[in-house]
C-alpha positions as CSV (number, residue, x, y, z in Angstrom):
1,M,0.2,0.1,0.2
2,D,1.0,3.6,-0.8
3,K,2.3,5.1,2.2
4,Q,1.0,8.7,2.4
5,I,2.6,11.4,4.1
6,T,-0.2,14.6,5.3
7,V,1.5,18.2,5.2
8,G,-0.7,20.4,7.2
9,I,-1.2,24.0,6.8
10,A,2.1,26.2,7.3
11,D,3.6,23.1,6.7
12,M,6.7,21.0,4.0
13,K,7.7,17.5,3.8
14,F,9.0,15.5,1.5
15,A,9.7,11.9,0.5
16,R,11.9,10.0,-2.5
17,Q,11.2,7.0,-4.1
18,E,7.6,6.2,-3.3
19,G,4.3,7.1,-1.3
20,T,2.0,10.4,-1.9
21,L,2.5,13.7,-0.3
22,I,-0.8,15.7,0.4
23,T,-2.4,18.8,2.0
24,Y,-5.5,19.9,2.5
25,A,-7.4,22.9,2.6
26,L,-6.1,25.4,0.1
27,G,-8.0,28.0,0.0
28,S,-6.2,31.5,-0.2
29,C,-3.0,29.6,0.8
30,I,-0.8,28.3,-2.0
31,G,0.3,24.3,-2.3
32,I,3.8,23.9,-3.9
33,S,5.0,20.6,-5.4
34,L,9.0,20.3,-6.2
35,Y,9.6,17.4,-7.9
36,D,12.9,16.1,-9.0
37,P,12.7,13.5,-11.9
38,M,16.0,12.1,-11.9
39,I,16.0,11.1,-8.5
40,K,12.2,10.9,-7.9
41,L,12.5,13.3,-4.7
42,G,9.4,15.3,-4.2
43,A,8.6,17.8,-1.1
44,L,5.1,19.3,-1.1
45,V,4.7,23.0,0.7
46,H,1.3,24.7,2.3
47,I,2.4,28.1,2.5
48,M,-0.2,30.9,4.0
49,L,1.0,34.3,3.1
50,P,3.2,35.9,0.4
51,E,5.9,36.9,2.2
52,V,6.9,37.5,6.3
53,Y,6.8,40.7,8.0
54,G,9.3,41.7,10.7
55,T,10.6,38.9,12.6
56,G,7.6,36.9,11.8
57,D,5.9,34.2,14.3
58,G,9.1,31.6,13.9
59,N,7.7,29.0,11.4
60,A,9.1,29.6,8.2
61,F,6.8,27.5,6.3
62,K,4.2,29.8,6.6
63,Y,5.2,32.5,4.2
64,A,6.1,31.5,0.6
65,D,9.8,33.8,0.7
66,T,10.9,32.0,3.8
67,A,9.3,28.0,3.0
68,L,10.8,28.1,-0.8
69,T,13.9,29.2,0.6
70,E,14.0,26.3,3.8
71,T,12.8,24.0,1.7
72,F,15.1,24.3,-1.7
73,R,17.8,23.9,1.3
74,K,16.8,21.1,2.9
75,I,15.9,19.1,-0.4
76,E,19.3,20.4,-2.6
77,I,20.9,18.7,0.8
78,M,18.9,15.3,0.0
79,G,20.4,15.8,-3.7
80,A,17.4,17.6,-5.7
81,R,18.9,20.2,-8.0
82,K,17.2,23.7,-9.3
83,P,17.6,23.0,-12.8
84,R,15.5,20.0,-12.6
85,L,13.0,20.3,-10.7
86,V,9.4,20.5,-11.8
87,A,7.0,23.0,-9.7
88,K,3.4,22.4,-10.2
89,I,1.0,24.9,-8.0
90,A,-2.1,25.2,-6.4
91,G,-5.0,27.3,-4.7
92,G,-4.9,31.3,-4.1
93,A,-8.7,31.2,-4.0
94,K,-10.6,34.4,-3.6
95,M,-12.3,32.7,-0.1
96,F,-14.2,36.2,1.0
97,E,-15.4,39.5,0.0
98,L,-14.7,42.5,2.1
99,Q,-16.5,45.8,1.8
100,G,-14.3,48.9,0.8
101,N,-11.1,48.2,-0.9
102,S,-9.5,46.1,1.3
103,T,-6.6,44.6,0.0
104,L,-6.9,41.3,2.7
105,G,-9.6,39.7,0.9
106,N,-7.5,38.8,-1.8
107,I,-4.5,37.1,-0.2
108,G,-5.1,34.6,-2.5
109,A,-4.3,36.5,-5.4
110,R,-0.9,38.4,-3.3
111,N,0.4,34.6,-2.8
112,I,0.4,33.5,-6.5
113,V,2.4,36.4,-7.4
114,S,5.0,35.8,-4.6
115,V,5.2,32.3,-5.4
116,K,5.1,32.4,-9.3
117,Q,8.3,35.1,-8.4
118,I,9.7,33.5,-6.2
119,L,10.1,30.3,-8.6
120,K,11.3,32.4,-11.4
121,N,13.5,34.5,-9.3
122,S,14.7,30.5,-8.5
123,G,15.2,29.5,-11.6
124,V,12.6,26.2,-11.1
125,R,10.5,25.7,-13.7
126,L,6.4,26.4,-13.1
127,A,4.9,23.7,-15.1
128,A,1.8,23.3,-13.6
129,E,-1.0,25.8,-11.9
130,D,-4.8,25.1,-10.7
131,V,-5.2,28.8,-8.6
132,G,-8.1,31.5,-8.1
133,E,-11.3,31.1,-8.2
134,N,-13.3,30.7,-4.9
135,Y,-13.0,27.2,-3.6
136,A,-10.6,25.2,-2.0
137,R,-8.4,22.5,-2.9
138,T,-6.8,19.1,-2.4
139,M,-3.5,18.8,-3.5
140,S,-1.5,15.4,-4.0
141,V,1.7,14.7,-4.8
142,D,2.8,11.0,-6.3
143,I,6.5,10.1,-5.8
144,T,7.1,7.5,-7.8
145,T,6.0,9.9,-10.7
146,G,5.4,13.2,-9.5
147,A,1.9,13.6,-11.0
148,V,-0.1,15.9,-8.9
149,K,-4.0,16.1,-8.4
150,I,-6.2,18.2,-7.3
151,R,-9.4,17.4,-5.8
152,T,-12.3,19.9,-5.0
153,Y,-15.5,19.2,-3.5
154,G,-18.0,19.0,-6.7
155,R,-15.4,19.0,-9.6
156,A,-13.9,16.6,-11.8
157,E,-10.0,15.6,-10.4
158,I,-7.6,17.5,-12.3
159,V,-3.7,16.3,-13.1
160,L,-1.2,19.2,-13.3
């Protein structure tokens, strides 16, 4: 049976050769899958916010900027190389309509922009995405193949 590893909110896990990484409740949050097909090493990160403000709260995986920096560091120790990495992202939904001119209601859009920019600046190719809209997603990564599946209540499963 396939080993399933759950990635919580503001969390990151990785696996090599086999297993499935899965994260739930990607609303405005973004799930970022990084996969090195040469060594079958994959990581899944569940970020909440685009960047750390001030000193943050000590959880590097809560913020896109620090989460990706730390994930790259950890998987490169395991043998991954940025030029081989395939990135896929999901989430970034606009979950709430707020009155007025507040940017808080569209944190999902800010997360999408931030994650894409960090990947580009890091030289990591974004191969596929399922982002935006107004619904939550579940994201899973098959470590054997690198396939990423997106499940959403009431919608057909998507393979990125």
